[in-house]
A tleap script that builds the chain and sets N, CA, C and O, in Angstrom:
source leaprc.protein.ff14SB
mol = sequence {
  NMET TYR PRO ALA GLU LEU VAL LYS PRO MET
  ARG GLU ASP LEU THR SER ALA GLY PHE SER
  GLU LEU HIE THR ALA GLU GLU VAL ASN ASN
  THR ILE ASN GLN ASP GLY THR THR LEU LEU
  VAL VAL ASN SER VAL CYS GLY CYS ALA ALA
  ALA ASN ALA ARG PRO ALA ALA LYS MET SER
  LEU GLU ASN ALA ASN LYS PRO ASP ARG ALA
  THR THR VAL PHE ALA GLY VAL ASP ARG GLU
  ALA VAL ASP ALA ALA ARG GLU MET MET ILE
  PRO PHE PRO PRO SER SER PRO CYS ILE ALA
  LEU PHE LYS ASP GLY GLN LEU VAL HIE MET
  LEU GLU ARG HIE HIE ILE GLU GLY ARG SER
  ALA ASP ALA ILE ALA ALA ASN LEU LYS ASP
  ALA TYR ASP GLN HIE CYS CSER
}
set mol.1.N position { -24.652 26.302 20.412 }
set mol.1.CA position { -23.375 26.451 19.727 }
set mol.1.C position { -22.350 25.361 20.496 }
set mol.1.O position { -22.197 25.219 21.709 }
set mol.2.N position { -21.676 24.611 19.358 }
set mol.2.CA position { -20.754 23.598 19.850 }
set mol.2.C position { -19.397 24.231 20.020 }
set mol.2.O position { -18.999 25.073 19.216 }
set mol.3.N position { -18.654 23.825 21.090 }
set mol.3.CA position { -17.293 24.499 21.126 }
set mol.3.C position { -16.530 24.060 19.886 }
set mol.3.O position { -16.715 23.040 19.222 }
set mol.4.N position { -15.589 25.080 19.691 }
set mol.4.CA position { -14.633 24.861 18.461 }
set mol.4.C position { -13.871 23.595 18.534 }
set mol.4.O position { -13.866 22.805 17.590 }
set mol.5.N position { -13.271 23.402 19.560 }
set mol.5.CA position { -12.539 21.964 19.601 }
set mol.5.C position { -13.265 20.774 19.251 }
set mol.5.O position { -12.688 19.903 18.600 }
set mol.6.N position { -14.523 20.624 19.622 }
set mol.6.CA position { -15.347 19.541 19.387 }
set mol.6.C position { -15.386 19.275 17.832 }
set mol.6.O position { -14.974 18.222 17.347 }
set mol.7.N position { -15.970 20.420 17.011 }
set mol.7.CA position { -16.289 20.202 15.639 }
set mol.7.C position { -14.908 20.242 14.819 }
set mol.7.O position { -14.884 19.742 13.694 }
set mol.8.N position { -13.879 20.768 15.309 }
set mol.8.CA position { -12.619 21.083 14.541 }
set mol.8.C position { -12.492 19.733 13.530 }
set mol.8.O position { -12.510 19.872 12.307 }
set mol.9.N position { -12.370 18.499 14.135 }
set mol.9.CA position { -12.133 17.329 13.334 }
set mol.9.C position { -13.242 16.940 12.231 }
set mol.9.O position { -12.994 16.240 11.250 }
set mol.10.N position { -14.437 17.467 12.517 }
set mol.10.CA position { -15.569 17.126 11.685 }
set mol.10.C position { -15.564 18.075 10.697 }
set mol.10.O position { -15.941 17.753 9.570 }
set mol.11.N position { -15.097 19.508 10.998 }
set mol.11.CA position { -14.895 20.448 9.760 }
set mol.11.C position { -13.704 19.968 9.065 }
set mol.11.O position { -13.774 20.118 7.845 }
set mol.12.N position { -12.603 19.420 9.511 }
set mol.12.CA position { -11.423 18.971 8.857 }
set mol.12.C position { -11.608 17.909 7.929 }
set mol.12.O position { -10.903 17.689 6.944 }
set mol.13.N position { -12.720 17.191 8.351 }
set mol.13.CA position { -13.059 15.854 7.516 }
set mol.13.C position { -13.495 16.345 6.019 }
set mol.13.O position { -13.211 15.686 5.020 }
set mol.14.N position { -14.157 17.473 5.980 }
set mol.14.CA position { -14.490 17.958 4.471 }
set mol.14.C position { -13.425 18.967 4.095 }
set mol.14.O position { -13.167 19.091 2.897 }
set mol.15.N position { -12.808 19.670 4.947 }
set mol.15.CA position { -11.975 20.905 4.457 }
set mol.15.C position { -10.759 20.191 3.979 }
set mol.15.O position { -10.204 20.711 3.011 }
set mol.16.N position { -10.255 19.144 4.446 }
set mol.16.CA position { -9.063 18.301 4.138 }
set mol.16.C position { -9.245 17.708 2.659 }
set mol.16.O position { -8.307 17.491 1.893 }
set mol.17.N position { -10.575 17.483 2.382 }
set mol.17.CA position { -10.864 17.049 1.015 }
set mol.17.C position { -11.289 18.016 -0.042 }
set mol.17.O position { -11.850 17.635 -1.069 }
set mol.18.N position { -10.985 19.430 0.248 }
set mol.18.CA position { -11.261 20.294 -0.691 }
set mol.18.C position { -12.378 21.236 -0.380 }
set mol.18.O position { -12.340 22.351 -0.900 }
set mol.19.N position { -13.398 20.905 0.433 }
set mol.19.CA position { -14.359 21.903 0.813 }
set mol.19.C position { -14.209 23.215 1.193 }
set mol.19.O position { -13.349 23.302 2.069 }
set mol.20.N position { -14.628 24.127 0.933 }
set mol.20.CA position { -14.611 25.483 1.606 }
set mol.20.C position { -15.589 25.700 2.530 }
set mol.20.O position { -16.747 25.326 2.342 }
set mol.21.N position { -15.197 26.318 3.597 }
set mol.21.CA position { -16.291 26.530 4.625 }
set mol.21.C position { -16.887 27.910 4.511 }
set mol.21.O position { -16.129 28.863 4.329 }
set mol.22.N position { -18.053 28.067 4.594 }
set mol.22.CA position { -18.702 29.395 4.566 }
set mol.22.C position { -19.398 29.726 5.944 }
set mol.22.O position { -20.155 28.940 6.513 }
set mol.23.N position { -19.069 30.941 6.403 }
set mol.23.CA position { -19.254 31.194 7.913 }
set mol.23.C position { -20.320 32.392 7.956 }
set mol.23.O position { -20.870 32.611 9.035 }
set mol.24.N position { -20.582 33.036 7.042 }
set mol.24.CA position { -21.664 34.130 6.970 }
set mol.24.C position { -22.579 34.063 6.066 }
set mol.24.O position { -22.439 33.226 5.175 }
set mol.25.N position { -23.675 34.883 6.076 }
set mol.25.CA position { -24.667 34.851 5.006 }
set mol.25.C position { -24.290 35.485 3.814 }
set mol.25.O position { -24.799 35.186 2.734 }
set mol.26.N position { -23.496 36.273 3.937 }
set mol.26.CA position { -22.680 36.856 2.661 }
set mol.26.C position { -21.888 35.898 1.774 }
set mol.26.O position { -21.988 35.904 0.547 }
set mol.27.N position { -21.067 35.045 2.486 }
set mol.27.CA position { -20.343 34.137 1.799 }
set mol.27.C position { -21.297 33.245 1.113 }
set mol.27.O position { -21.182 32.980 -0.083 }
set mol.28.N position { -22.211 32.792 1.841 }
set mol.28.CA position { -23.177 31.684 1.316 }
set mol.28.C position { -23.799 32.232 0.143 }
set mol.28.O position { -23.788 31.545 -0.878 }
set mol.29.N position { -24.454 33.599 0.131 }
set mol.29.CA position { -25.292 33.913 -0.976 }
set mol.29.C position { -24.223 34.332 -2.216 }
set mol.29.O position { -24.539 34.221 -3.401 }
set mol.30.N position { -23.057 34.773 -1.811 }
set mol.30.CA position { -22.147 34.981 -2.915 }
set mol.30.C position { -21.722 33.953 -3.735 }
set mol.30.O position { -21.568 34.038 -4.953 }
set mol.31.N position { -21.499 32.792 -2.913 }
set mol.31.CA position { -20.993 31.456 -3.535 }
set mol.31.C position { -22.164 30.750 -4.257 }
set mol.31.O position { -22.004 30.339 -5.406 }
set mol.32.N position { -23.253 30.613 -3.653 }
set mol.32.CA position { -24.180 29.814 -4.330 }
set mol.32.C position { -24.711 30.765 -5.495 }
set mol.32.O position { -25.152 30.182 -6.486 }
set mol.33.N position { -24.721 31.900 -5.497 }
set mol.33.CA position { -25.313 32.725 -6.714 }
set mol.33.C position { -24.236 33.053 -7.859 }
set mol.33.O position { -24.361 33.955 -8.688 }
set mol.34.N position { -23.293 32.276 -7.771 }
set mol.34.CA position { -22.205 32.174 -8.848 }
set mol.34.C position { -22.732 31.494 -9.887 }
set mol.34.O position { -23.576 30.612 -9.727 }
set mol.35.N position { -22.241 31.880 -11.112 }
set mol.35.CA position { -22.536 30.913 -12.379 }
set mol.35.C position { -21.854 29.469 -12.076 }
set mol.35.O position { -20.817 29.295 -11.436 }
set mol.36.N position { -22.548 28.617 -12.592 }
set mol.36.CA position { -22.028 27.216 -12.479 }
set mol.36.C position { -22.598 26.431 -11.293 }
set mol.36.O position { -23.664 26.824 -10.819 }
set mol.37.N position { -22.014 25.400 -10.790 }
set mol.37.CA position { -22.671 24.606 -9.913 }
set mol.37.C position { -21.848 24.440 -8.384 }
set mol.37.O position { -20.625 24.302 -8.355 }
set mol.38.N position { -22.528 24.466 -7.367 }
set mol.38.CA position { -22.184 24.431 -6.119 }
set mol.38.C position { -22.799 23.287 -5.260 }
set mol.38.O position { -24.023 23.167 -5.194 }
set mol.39.N position { -21.975 22.465 -4.617 }
set mol.39.CA position { -22.423 21.618 -3.635 }
set mol.39.C position { -22.323 22.206 -2.384 }
set mol.39.O position { -21.313 22.824 -2.043 }
set mol.40.N position { -23.378 22.049 -1.613 }
set mol.40.CA position { -23.084 22.454 -0.140 }
set mol.40.C position { -23.617 21.412 0.995 }
set mol.40.O position { -24.769 20.979 0.970 }
set mol.41.N position { -22.804 21.105 1.847 }
set mol.41.CA position { -22.992 20.220 2.719 }
set mol.41.C position { -23.295 20.921 4.122 }
set mol.41.O position { -22.462 21.689 4.602 }
set mol.42.N position { -24.455 20.656 4.749 }
set mol.42.CA position { -24.801 21.175 5.967 }
set mol.42.C position { -24.087 20.022 6.826 }
set mol.42.O position { -24.554 18.885 6.894 }
set mol.43.N position { -23.059 20.374 7.393 }
set mol.43.CA position { -22.349 19.415 8.360 }
set mol.43.C position { -22.949 19.393 9.663 }
set mol.43.O position { -23.589 20.381 10.024 }
set mol.44.N position { -22.830 18.402 10.413 }
set mol.44.CA position { -23.449 18.005 11.728 }
set mol.44.C position { -22.547 17.308 12.596 }
set mol.44.O position { -21.537 16.792 12.117 }
set mol.45.N position { -22.830 17.229 13.970 }
set mol.45.CA position { -21.922 16.660 14.875 }
set mol.45.C position { -22.604 15.106 15.067 }
set mol.45.O position { -21.953 14.259 15.678 }
set mol.46.N position { -23.875 14.796 14.543 }
set mol.46.CA position { -24.490 13.548 14.557 }
set mol.46.C position { -23.838 12.396 13.700 }
set mol.46.O position { -23.173 12.528 12.673 }
set mol.47.N position { -24.188 11.215 14.374 }
set mol.47.CA position { -23.586 10.027 13.726 }
set mol.47.C position { -23.790 9.717 12.270 }
set mol.47.O position { -22.977 9.086 11.594 }
set mol.48.N position { -24.971 10.220 11.817 }
set mol.48.CA position { -25.217 9.868 10.192 }
set mol.48.C position { -24.456 10.898 9.505 }
set mol.48.O position { -24.466 10.813 8.277 }
set mol.49.N position { -23.808 11.839 10.018 }
set mol.49.CA position { -23.001 12.931 9.314 }
set mol.49.C position { -21.709 12.207 9.191 }
set mol.49.O position { -21.253 12.132 8.050 }
set mol.50.N position { -21.048 11.670 10.143 }
set mol.50.CA position { -19.761 10.821 10.295 }
set mol.50.C position { -19.865 9.747 9.386 }
set mol.50.O position { -19.076 9.596 8.453 }
set mol.51.N position { -20.849 8.968 9.638 }
set mol.51.CA position { -20.930 7.686 8.898 }
set mol.51.C position { -21.197 7.694 7.383 }
set mol.51.O position { -20.612 7.047 6.514 }
set mol.52.N position { -22.245 8.600 7.251 }
set mol.52.CA position { -22.805 8.509 5.720 }
set mol.52.C position { -22.597 9.793 5.022 }
set mol.52.O position { -22.082 9.719 3.907 }
set mol.53.N position { -22.925 11.016 5.509 }
set mol.53.CA position { -22.930 12.284 4.618 }
set mol.53.C position { -21.638 12.766 4.223 }
set mol.53.O position { -21.400 12.984 3.035 }
set mol.54.N position { -20.718 12.964 5.193 }
set mol.54.CA position { -19.182 13.354 4.877 }
set mol.54.C position { -18.591 12.391 4.029 }
set mol.54.O position { -18.053 12.776 2.991 }
set mol.55.N position { -18.620 10.994 4.373 }
set mol.55.CA position { -17.904 10.191 3.387 }
set mol.55.C position { -18.555 10.068 1.921 }
set mol.55.O position { -17.814 9.964 0.944 }
set mol.56.N position { -19.913 10.081 1.788 }
set mol.56.CA position { -20.568 10.228 0.622 }
set mol.56.C position { -20.327 11.486 0.013 }
set mol.56.O position { -20.100 11.464 -1.196 }
set mol.57.N position { -20.330 12.565 0.594 }
set mol.57.CA position { -19.683 14.005 -0.138 }
set mol.57.C position { -18.457 13.887 -0.766 }
set mol.57.O position { -18.312 14.195 -1.949 }
set mol.58.N position { -17.458 13.418 0.010 }
set mol.58.CA position { -16.384 13.300 -0.460 }
set mol.58.C position { -16.225 12.194 -1.690 }
set mol.58.O position { -15.692 12.485 -2.761 }
set mol.59.N position { -16.727 10.978 -1.403 }
set mol.59.CA position { -16.777 10.002 -2.662 }
set mol.59.C position { -17.508 10.575 -3.745 }
set mol.59.O position { -17.069 10.339 -4.871 }
set mol.60.N position { -18.522 11.273 -3.642 }
set mol.60.CA position { -19.202 11.791 -4.823 }
set mol.60.C position { -18.278 12.785 -5.859 }
set mol.60.O position { -18.541 13.075 -7.026 }
set mol.61.N position { -17.217 13.168 -5.117 }
set mol.61.CA position { -16.305 14.097 -6.160 }
set mol.61.C position { -15.541 13.239 -7.046 }
set mol.61.O position { -14.951 13.703 -8.022 }
set mol.62.N position { -15.526 12.022 -6.751 }
set mol.62.CA position { -14.726 10.980 -7.577 }
set mol.62.C position { -15.393 10.714 -8.994 }
set mol.62.O position { -15.529 9.545 -9.357 }
set mol.63.N position { -15.744 11.588 -9.673 }
set mol.63.CA position { -16.685 11.579 -10.659 }
set mol.63.C position { -16.271 12.462 -11.936 }
set mol.63.O position { -15.721 13.550 -11.766 }
set mol.64.N position { -16.536 11.989 -13.161 }
set mol.64.CA position { -16.101 12.663 -14.216 }
set mol.64.C position { -16.782 14.197 -14.381 }
set mol.64.O position { -16.186 15.193 -14.792 }
set mol.65.N position { -18.113 14.126 -13.976 }
set mol.65.CA position { -18.626 15.457 -13.964 }
set mol.65.C position { -18.975 15.868 -12.369 }
set mol.65.O position { -19.654 15.128 -11.657 }
set mol.66.N position { -18.518 16.921 -11.987 }
set mol.66.CA position { -18.772 17.206 -10.526 }
set mol.66.C position { -18.774 18.712 -10.375 }
set mol.66.O position { -18.351 19.430 -11.281 }
set mol.67.N position { -19.257 19.210 -9.211 }
set mol.67.CA position { -19.627 20.681 -9.221 }
set mol.67.C position { -18.389 21.569 -9.200 }
set mol.67.O position { -17.296 21.167 -8.802 }
set mol.68.N position { -18.627 22.823 -9.660 }
set mol.68.CA position { -17.580 23.817 -9.696 }
set mol.68.C position { -16.928 24.082 -8.259 }
set mol.68.O position { -15.734 24.323 -8.084 }
set mol.69.N position { -17.855 24.001 -7.308 }
set mol.69.CA position { -17.274 24.317 -6.094 }
set mol.69.C position { -18.135 23.353 -5.134 }
set mol.69.O position { -19.309 23.029 -5.306 }
set mol.70.N position { -17.284 22.973 -4.087 }
set mol.70.CA position { -17.667 22.132 -3.014 }
set mol.70.C position { -17.726 22.876 -1.544 }
set mol.70.O position { -16.638 23.232 -1.090 }
set mol.71.N position { -18.641 23.081 -0.940 }
set mol.71.CA position { -18.660 23.925 0.180 }
set mol.71.C position { -19.212 23.318 1.293 }
set mol.71.O position { -19.721 22.210 1.117 }
set mol.72.N position { -19.225 23.887 2.597 }
set mol.72.CA position { -19.810 23.398 3.718 }
set mol.72.C position { -20.263 24.552 4.931 }
set mol.72.O position { -19.651 25.610 5.078 }
set mol.73.N position { -21.203 24.226 5.594 }
set mol.73.CA position { -21.578 25.244 6.652 }
set mol.73.C position { -21.833 24.142 7.854 }
set mol.73.O position { -22.272 23.015 7.627 }
set mol.74.N position { -21.547 24.557 8.959 }
set mol.74.CA position { -21.778 23.617 10.275 }
set mol.74.C position { -22.997 24.010 11.051 }
set mol.74.O position { -23.023 25.144 11.531 }
set mol.75.N position { -24.020 23.190 11.229 }
set mol.75.CA position { -24.992 23.507 11.942 }
set mol.75.C position { -24.813 23.408 13.288 }
set mol.75.O position { -24.183 22.443 13.721 }
set mol.76.N position { -25.280 24.282 14.076 }
set mol.76.CA position { -25.132 24.537 15.478 }
set mol.76.C position { -23.786 25.284 15.827 }
set mol.76.O position { -23.332 25.376 16.968 }
set mol.77.N position { -23.259 25.761 14.783 }
set mol.77.CA position { -21.978 26.532 14.797 }
set mol.77.C position { -21.950 27.847 13.931 }
set mol.77.O position { -21.756 28.988 14.350 }
set mol.78.N position { -22.184 27.448 12.638 }
set mol.78.CA position { -22.213 28.648 11.598 }
set mol.78.C position { -23.640 29.264 11.622 }
set mol.78.O position { -24.216 29.326 10.535 }
set mol.79.N position { -24.159 29.636 12.514 }
set mol.79.CA position { -25.719 29.866 12.443 }
set mol.79.C position { -26.177 30.742 11.464 }
set mol.79.O position { -27.212 30.534 10.830 }
set mol.80.N position { -25.284 31.948 11.272 }
set mol.80.CA position { -25.844 32.695 10.231 }
set mol.80.C position { -25.691 32.124 8.697 }
set mol.80.O position { -26.585 32.258 7.862 }
set mol.81.N position { -24.672 31.593 8.486 }
set mol.81.CA position { -24.430 30.823 7.180 }
set mol.81.C position { -25.455 29.636 7.065 }
set mol.81.O position { -25.961 29.305 5.993 }
set mol.82.N position { -25.690 29.081 8.162 }
set mol.82.CA position { -26.716 27.721 8.033 }
set mol.82.C position { -28.020 28.525 7.758 }
set mol.82.O position { -28.634 28.124 6.769 }
set mol.83.N position { -28.530 29.494 8.370 }
set mol.83.CA position { -29.664 30.209 8.137 }
set mol.83.C position { -29.850 30.566 6.620 }
set mol.83.O position { -30.841 30.263 5.956 }
set mol.84.N position { -28.887 31.169 6.226 }
set mol.84.CA position { -28.731 31.743 4.804 }
set mol.84.C position { -28.928 30.534 3.872 }
set mol.84.O position { -29.698 30.609 2.915 }
set mol.85.N position { -28.192 29.357 4.170 }
set mol.85.CA position { -28.259 28.274 3.098 }
set mol.85.C position { -29.764 27.616 3.014 }
set mol.85.O position { -30.386 27.349 1.985 }
set mol.86.N position { -30.216 27.410 4.505 }
set mol.86.CA position { -31.582 27.049 4.518 }
set mol.86.C position { -32.562 27.717 3.786 }
set mol.86.O position { -33.397 27.114 3.112 }
set mol.87.N position { -32.495 29.123 3.896 }
set mol.87.CA position { -33.438 29.913 3.057 }
set mol.87.C position { -33.597 29.653 1.628 }
set mol.87.O position { -34.626 29.715 0.954 }
set mol.88.N position { -32.079 29.270 1.186 }
set mol.88.CA position { -32.006 28.919 -0.248 }
set mol.88.C position { -32.321 27.414 -0.634 }
set mol.88.O position { -32.133 26.959 -1.762 }
set mol.89.N position { -32.784 26.753 0.354 }
set mol.89.CA position { -33.280 25.392 0.275 }
set mol.89.C position { -34.687 25.155 0.455 }
set mol.89.O position { -35.205 24.039 0.482 }
set mol.90.N position { -35.263 26.221 0.573 }
set mol.90.CA position { -36.940 26.181 0.647 }
set mol.90.C position { -37.262 25.720 -0.717 }
set mol.90.O position { -36.653 26.091 -1.720 }
set mol.91.N position { -38.351 24.808 -0.701 }
set mol.91.CA position { -39.424 24.473 0.289 }
set mol.91.C position { -38.997 23.319 1.355 }
set mol.91.O position { -39.703 22.956 2.296 }
set mol.92.N position { -37.742 22.823 1.040 }
set mol.92.CA position { -37.358 21.756 2.062 }
set mol.92.C position { -37.193 22.340 3.514 }
set mol.92.O position { -36.642 23.418 3.738 }
set mol.93.N position { -37.739 21.499 4.495 }
set mol.93.CA position { -37.495 22.006 5.939 }
set mol.93.C position { -36.009 21.812 6.396 }
set mol.93.O position { -35.288 20.935 5.922 }
set mol.94.N position { -35.656 22.606 7.250 }
set mol.94.CA position { -34.353 22.550 7.850 }
set mol.94.C position { -34.036 21.214 8.284 }
set mol.94.O position { -34.846 20.663 9.029 }
set mol.95.N position { -32.876 20.534 7.904 }
set mol.95.CA position { -32.412 19.226 8.416 }
set mol.95.C position { -30.838 19.323 8.502 }
set mol.95.O position { -30.202 20.183 7.893 }
set mol.96.N position { -30.312 18.436 9.250 }
set mol.96.CA position { -28.979 18.309 9.212 }
set mol.96.C position { -28.544 16.890 9.621 }
set mol.96.O position { -29.127 16.285 10.520 }
set mol.97.N position { -27.715 16.479 9.076 }
set mol.97.CA position { -26.975 16.890 7.950 }
set mol.97.C position { -27.939 16.943 6.603 }
set mol.97.O position { -29.015 16.345 6.591 }
set mol.98.N position { -27.540 17.583 5.655 }
set mol.98.CA position { -28.232 17.551 4.274 }
set mol.98.C position { -27.382 17.946 3.274 }
set mol.98.O position { -26.449 18.676 3.609 }
set mol.99.N position { -27.498 17.606 2.038 }
set mol.99.CA position { -26.661 18.090 1.087 }
set mol.99.C position { -27.441 18.613 -0.044 }
set mol.99.O position { -28.455 18.029 -0.428 }
set mol.100.N position { -27.033 19.624 -0.557 }
set mol.100.CA position { -27.683 20.410 -1.776 }
set mol.100.C position { -26.777 20.553 -2.926 }
set mol.100.O position { -25.560 20.680 -2.795 }
set mol.101.N position { -27.387 20.532 -4.041 }
set mol.101.CA position { -26.634 21.034 -5.270 }
set mol.101.C position { -27.335 22.231 -5.848 }
set mol.101.O position { -28.555 22.217 -6.015 }
set mol.102.N position { -26.614 23.232 -6.146 }
set mol.102.CA position { -27.229 24.377 -6.808 }
set mol.102.C position { -26.581 24.709 -7.978 }
set mol.102.O position { -25.357 24.606 -8.057 }
set mol.103.N position { -27.302 25.122 -8.954 }
set mol.103.CA position { -26.906 25.587 -10.275 }
set mol.103.C position { -27.379 26.827 -10.808 }
set mol.103.O position { -28.564 27.048 -11.058 }
set mol.104.N position { -26.317 27.738 -11.002 }
set mol.104.CA position { -26.693 29.136 -11.256 }
set mol.104.C position { -27.456 29.767 -10.093 }
set mol.104.O position { -28.281 30.645 -10.345 }
set mol.105.N position { -27.241 29.389 -8.871 }
set mol.105.CA position { -28.106 29.979 -8.003 }
set mol.105.C position { -29.242 29.382 -7.605 }
set mol.105.O position { -29.843 29.847 -6.636 }
set mol.106.N position { -29.746 28.206 -8.312 }
set mol.106.CA position { -31.007 27.551 -7.976 }
set mol.106.C position { -30.882 26.244 -7.644 }
set mol.106.O position { -30.121 25.526 -8.291 }
set mol.107.N position { -31.665 25.724 -6.512 }
set mol.107.CA position { -31.397 24.477 -6.155 }
set mol.107.C position { -31.976 23.569 -7.147 }
set mol.107.O position { -33.076 23.770 -7.661 }
set mol.108.N position { -31.107 22.410 -7.452 }
set mol.108.CA position { -31.440 21.672 -8.470 }
set mol.108.C position { -31.482 20.107 -7.834 }
set mol.108.O position { -31.942 19.232 -8.568 }
set mol.109.N position { -31.078 19.790 -6.672 }
set mol.109.CA position { -30.898 18.490 -6.178 }
set mol.109.C position { -30.749 18.722 -4.535 }
set mol.109.O position { -30.082 19.620 -4.021 }
set mol.110.N position { -31.508 17.727 -3.837 }
set mol.110.CA position { -31.522 17.913 -2.382 }
set mol.110.C position { -31.627 16.519 -1.757 }
set mol.110.O position { -32.486 15.711 -2.112 }
set mol.111.N position { -30.716 16.275 -0.812 }
set mol.111.CA position { -30.809 15.001 0.165 }
set mol.111.C position { -31.142 15.623 1.580 }
set mol.111.O position { -30.395 16.356 2.228 }
set mol.112.N position { -32.159 15.275 1.867 }
set mol.112.CA position { -32.388 15.666 3.426 }
set mol.112.C position { -32.031 14.593 4.332 }
set mol.112.O position { -31.685 13.489 3.911 }
set mol.113.N position { -32.113 14.921 5.728 }
set mol.113.CA position { -31.582 14.067 6.500 }
set mol.113.C position { -32.174 12.737 6.508 }
set mol.113.O position { -31.553 11.786 6.981 }
set mol.114.N position { -33.374 12.613 5.995 }
set mol.114.CA position { -34.096 11.321 6.029 }
set mol.114.C position { -33.604 10.525 4.913 }
set mol.114.O position { -33.729 9.301 4.964 }
set mol.115.N position { -32.964 11.187 3.735 }
set mol.115.CA position { -32.333 10.536 2.639 }
set mol.115.C position { -31.091 9.896 3.052 }
set mol.115.O position { -30.692 8.904 2.442 }
set mol.116.N position { -30.414 10.406 4.088 }
set mol.116.CA position { -29.089 10.112 4.602 }
set mol.116.C position { -29.106 9.181 5.625 }
set mol.116.O position { -28.394 8.182 5.524 }
set mol.117.N position { -29.953 9.388 6.792 }
set mol.117.CA position { -29.858 8.266 7.832 }
set mol.117.C position { -30.351 6.789 7.051 }
set mol.117.O position { -31.273 6.647 6.248 }
set mol.118.N position { -29.547 5.921 7.501 }
set mol.118.CA position { -30.079 4.420 7.196 }
set mol.118.C position { -29.513 3.957 5.805 }
set mol.118.O position { -29.647 2.783 5.462 }
set mol.119.N position { -28.900 4.847 5.029 }
set mol.119.CA position { -28.354 4.609 3.670 }
set mol.119.C position { -26.818 4.689 3.663 }
set mol.119.O position { -26.119 5.533 4.222 }
set mol.120.N position { -26.442 3.659 2.930 }
set mol.120.CA position { -24.886 3.845 3.129 }
set mol.120.C position { -24.129 4.892 2.211 }
set mol.120.O position { -24.654 5.316 1.181 }
set mol.121.N position { -22.914 5.276 2.619 }
set mol.121.CA position { -22.334 6.300 1.868 }
set mol.121.C position { -22.239 6.102 0.570 }
set mol.121.O position { -22.339 7.060 -0.197 }
set mol.122.N position { -22.019 4.755 0.087 }
set mol.122.CA position { -21.895 4.444 -1.232 }
set mol.122.C position { -23.091 4.853 -2.115 }
set mol.122.O position { -23.005 5.447 -3.190 }
set mol.123.N position { -24.255 4.433 -1.483 }
set mol.123.CA position { -25.694 4.882 -2.129 }
set mol.123.C position { -25.837 6.275 -2.260 }
set mol.123.O position { -26.194 6.835 -3.296 }
set mol.124.N position { -25.520 6.899 -1.063 }
set mol.124.CA position { -25.673 8.421 -1.265 }
set mol.124.C position { -24.594 9.093 -2.385 }
set mol.124.O position { -24.946 9.979 -3.164 }
set mol.125.N position { -23.497 8.643 -2.350 }
set mol.125.CA position { -22.496 8.936 -3.344 }
set mol.125.C position { -22.999 8.916 -4.839 }
set mol.125.O position { -22.860 9.809 -5.675 }
set mol.126.N position { -23.632 7.659 -4.986 }
set mol.126.CA position { -24.148 7.368 -6.216 }
set mol.126.C position { -25.391 8.314 -6.627 }
set mol.126.O position { -25.614 8.618 -7.799 }
set mol.127.N position { -26.043 8.672 -5.720 }
set mol.127.CA position { -27.159 9.644 -5.987 }
set mol.127.C position { -26.558 10.838 -6.507 }
set mol.127.O position { -26.838 11.344 -7.594 }
set mol.128.N position { -25.591 11.330 -5.552 }
set mol.128.CA position { -24.940 12.562 -5.870 }
set mol.128.C position { -24.376 12.613 -7.131 }
set mol.128.O position { -24.427 13.646 -7.800 }
set mol.129.N position { -23.782 11.485 -7.567 }
set mol.129.CA position { -23.033 11.511 -8.801 }
set mol.129.C position { -23.985 11.563 -10.044 }
set mol.129.O position { -23.654 12.090 -11.106 }
set mol.130.N position { -25.181 10.975 -9.819 }
set mol.130.CA position { -26.231 10.838 -10.866 }
set mol.130.C position { -26.685 12.472 -10.999 }
set mol.130.O position { -26.892 12.909 -12.131 }
set mol.131.N position { -26.810 13.209 -10.025 }
set mol.131.CA position { -27.082 14.515 -10.064 }
set mol.131.C position { -26.053 15.292 -10.730 }
set mol.131.O position { -26.404 16.191 -11.494 }
set mol.132.N position { -24.803 15.048 -10.526 }
set mol.132.CA position { -23.686 15.734 -11.189 }
set mol.132.C position { -23.708 15.653 -12.676 }
set mol.132.O position { -23.531 16.583 -13.463 }
set mol.133.N position { -23.995 14.189 -12.986 }
set mol.133.CA position { -24.042 13.964 -14.457 }
set mol.133.C position { -25.267 14.509 -15.067 }
set mol.133.O position { -25.370 14.595 -16.291 }
set mol.134.N position { -26.050 14.820 -14.389 }
set mol.134.CA position { -27.340 15.795 -14.970 }
set mol.134.C position { -27.116 17.082 -14.953 }
set mol.134.O position { -27.626 17.724 -15.873 }
set mol.135.N position { -26.547 17.602 -14.231 }
set mol.135.CA position { -26.426 19.143 -13.892 }
set mol.135.C position { -25.018 19.807 -13.871 }
set mol.135.O position { -24.878 21.027 -13.788 }
set mol.136.N position { -24.109 19.034 -13.942 }
set mol.136.CA position { -22.750 19.477 -13.824 }
set mol.136.C position { -21.827 19.158 -14.996 }
set mol.136.O position { -20.614 19.354 -14.921 }
set mol.137.N position { -22.533 18.571 -16.284 }
set mol.137.CA position { -21.749 18.343 -17.471 }
set mol.137.C position { -21.643 19.434 -18.509 }
set mol.137.O position { -20.977 19.254 -19.528 }
savepdb mol mol.pdb
quit
């Protein structure tokens, strides 16, 4: 587990942009299983989360079509919530950061760490916007 003071600015990077934090398995399940679309970012302390994943997730919401809900869990901190989210992301192996889009409780789009590392935030945001245009219209 990471100390709260270490991850606070990384959490706020998304929450200040309107992302809701999920801390328990119940919150994850209740949120993702709602009708409509949910973006879920598995946040992380790693550099690719700071340089690519978080900026891309925020930029992606600047789109005509966007998810009904933008949410986040923090790997290494919100263990129960992260485990529940990863269960809903099967068959993809656990990775952090990662970004998932759910529609009516079903996983419809997934960006694993290897899709995030080494790609620009702009490219990742464009990928997410394409997914929103397909699933959130």
